N, C-alpha and C positions, 0 to 999 in steps of 0.2 A: 669571708664576710669584708676582711681588710682591703683586699684583692676592688669588691663593689662600691666600696665607701670613698677609695682612691677615686672611684669611674664617676661617681655621682658627684665629686667635691671640684669636678672643674680643674684639675691639675695641667697644667702646660702639656700639650703635647697626647693628653688623653680624649681622646671621643666620647662625647653624650653617648649613654646608651641608647635616646630615643632616636639617633642619630642612626647608633646602628640596627635598632628594628626596623627603622626606612628602610636603611641596605639590605637587611635580609631580604624584609616582604618582598622591594623590588627585585630582587635577586630569583625568589621564588617564582614571580610572577613571568618573569622573561625565560625563566628556565621552564615553565608549563607552557608558556607560548610557540617555544620552540621545539617543544616536546608535541605541541599539536599541529604545528606546520608539518613537522617532520612527519608525523603519524600520519595525518593528510594527503601527503605526495607519496608516502609510500602507498597506502592504498590506492590512489591513482594508476602507481606505474602497475601494482597486482593487477587493478578493474582491467587496465589495457593487455596487459602479456594473457591473461586470461581469461576474457572474456567474465569475470564473475567479479561479485566481493570478496575479500577474502574472510571474513566472517559475517554472517549474518545470526545466527544465535547466539546470543550470549545473557543469560539474566541470574545473579547472585540467588535472586531469591524470587522463586517461581509464584507467580499465582494460580492456584487450581479453581474446578467450578465443582458444582455440588453433584454428586452421582446420576442425576435425573438428566444432567445437559450432556455429561456424557455420552449418557445412550441416546440421548436427539439426535447428538451430532453423528454416531453410528451410523444412525437409524436417515436419516435424512441427506448427509453428505458424504457421498463416494471419496471425493476427495480425501477428508477426515478420514473414512474405515482403512484408505491405501496407505497412509504413513503409517511409519514405525513408532512402534511405543515411544519411543525416545520425541520423535517429531511431533507425537500427539500433546505430550506434554508442553512443548512449543508452542502449538498450536491453540491449545486450552489459557495458556498465560495470554497470551494474544487477545484472546477473546476476548477474558475476561477483564483486560486492560482497556479494549476497546469500550464495553462494557460501562465503566468507571467514568472512562475520560469525556463520552457524549452524553449530550443530553437528550432525549425519546420523547416526542409532543404526539399526541393524538389529536386531530379536529376532527370536526361533526361528529363528535360523540364516541368515535373513536376510544376503546380504551388499552392503551399499551400493555402487553404484559410480559412477561420476563421471557418466555417463547420467543416473542416476537422481538425482542432486542438481540436475544441467541441467535436467531437465524438471522440477523440482517448484522451480526457485529461477525458472526462466523463467514458469509458473502467478502465484507470486505477482508477479512484474512485469507481466503483464497486469493483472494488478487494480488495482493502485497505480500505473501508470504517468502516469497523469494528475496526483499528487499529488508535492508536490518532496520532504515526510519521507515517504520511503515505505519505512525502516525502522523496526521496532519493540522495543521492550522486555519485550513484553509476553510474547513466549516466546525460548527461548534455544536450544530443540532440534526437529528435525522424527525422530520415531522412525518408522520402518517396519516394518510385520508383513508374512510373506508374502501371507496373506490375512485374513480374517474372524478378528478376537480378542479377547477376552474382557477390556472396560476394566475397569481397578479402578477409575476412577472412579464409574462408573455401573452398573459389578456383570452389565451386559449385552453380549451380543454386538453389537461394531460393524466399519463400514466406515470410521470416521474419529470424530475425537475432538480439541475445542481445550481443553486442559486446563490452567485458568487457571490455578490453583495447583502445578502443577509445571513451568508456563513452557516446555508442550510440545502439538505439535500433531501426532498421531498417525493415520495410514495404513494401511489395507490396500492393498501397493503394487499388488494384482491390479487391484482397482476403480479405485484412480489411477489407473493406465495405460488402463485403459477407457475411463476419462471424456475420456482426449485425442485419441481417436479421433472427430474432428468429423461422420462422416458418420454417425453414428450419434442419439442423440435427443436433444441437448441436454444431457443428462448430464454434469456436469463433477466428479467432487466433489474434486478439488484448489481448483477456482474456489469451489467452495460453502463447503468449510468455512474456508478464507481468508476469506471476503466475511464469517463469525461473528467473526474476528479484527480487521479493518480496524473494522467497526462497532464490537465493543468499544474499539477504538484511538481510533474518532473521537469517540465520546460520551464517553471520559474524556480528552478531549485530547491525545491522543497522536500525532495525525498535522497537528499545525500547523495553519496559517489554511486549507486544505483540507480539514483535517478537520473544521474548522467549516460548512465552505460541502455536506460528504455527510451530517452530523449534521443540517443545516436542512435538506436534500434528504430526507433519509430521514422526519424529521416531516410535510414537503410531501405527501411521496410517500403516507404513512398516511393521512393524510386526504384524500388525493385517493381511495382504495380504499374507502375508509368511505363513500364517499357512495354510495348504492346503484344510481344507473345506473349510476354507473361503473363498480363491481364487475358488475355485471349485463353491461356489454360485454364485459369483461374474460373473465369465467367462460364467456359467449357466443365468443370468438374462439376459443374450446376449442387454445389456445397453451400456455398451462402446466400444467405437469402436477399432478394433483392435492395432491401433496404441498408445494405452493406455497402452501394455503389452510391450513395447520396453524396456524399464526400469523404476527404480523408479521412477525416477524425472519427466517421460514423463506420468509415472500412472497418480503420483499429480495434474499435471498441468491439463491430460485433464479430471481429477474427477472434478476441479475448475471448467471448461469452465461448461460441464452438471449441476453443483452445481444451479452456475447462468441461466444457458439456460433452464434446465427444472426442477425445482426445487420439485414441486409437482410429477413427475415420478422418481427421485432420491429418495426421502426419502420413495415411495411406495416399489419400488424394493429392495432397500439397504440400509435399517431404519438403522443400525449401522453405517454403513461409512458414510452416509449424516449426522448424528447426529456429529461423528467426524470432517470434515469436516468445517463443521459447527463452529465446537469449535474453529479449526484451526483458521480461519479468524471474529471467531467473529462477526457474523452474523447469523440468524434468522430469517425468515420473520414474522412481523406480523401479527397475524390472522385477 
């Protein structure tokens, strides 16, 4: 108490308590900044060396879903069924977080149910499961129409769109749900449109180091398919639907659909491209 009083009494050579607090605070801030930059540098080095993030899943407190949701995921999503129990817990945490983070709005009289929210959230989580930073601020609302709708942005009738200025991802629910039928034809509207969101985010540094890997592999994939013999091999495989060849971004979006819908066939018919896509999203199915 005597020492404290002397410090506050302004004796010659003594530093006021307020200045000490400021110095300590600044020191802590500098230390935190150095630690952050060092960690970021180390992560980039690890990514460069091993072609994947050092850590993907770390949740001090994991969110859980109600039992019915777990049953629905088991029944509707093969991706989820193939996960280990540990990774199923991670998956549920991400789905729950996504559902709480974003708004879901129904249009034209559509009542958005918890099941709809669950299926949409799970589709996003599938696509981003290999990314540590799996949430984005590129959109804040998912808008659902019962069927084909007239787009205010494009002025045409659409099944889905990513409306960047409005911060919205829009779906025809009928077509979204049809895409969840894995026995159909590898067309998954949810995966496809969300792939455009991830692409935009990765190119704008929105997904951290894993996003950098996505952007890097995207460039490599485009370079690969621009080689005539590679493109001829892809076309002759008669695997991707014709829409994939509309432009480069649509090619990668379609490739991501097929990667998650029919991975065995993809890896068999186009193994080099399959491995590149797997690296891009940092996901390889466990043997």
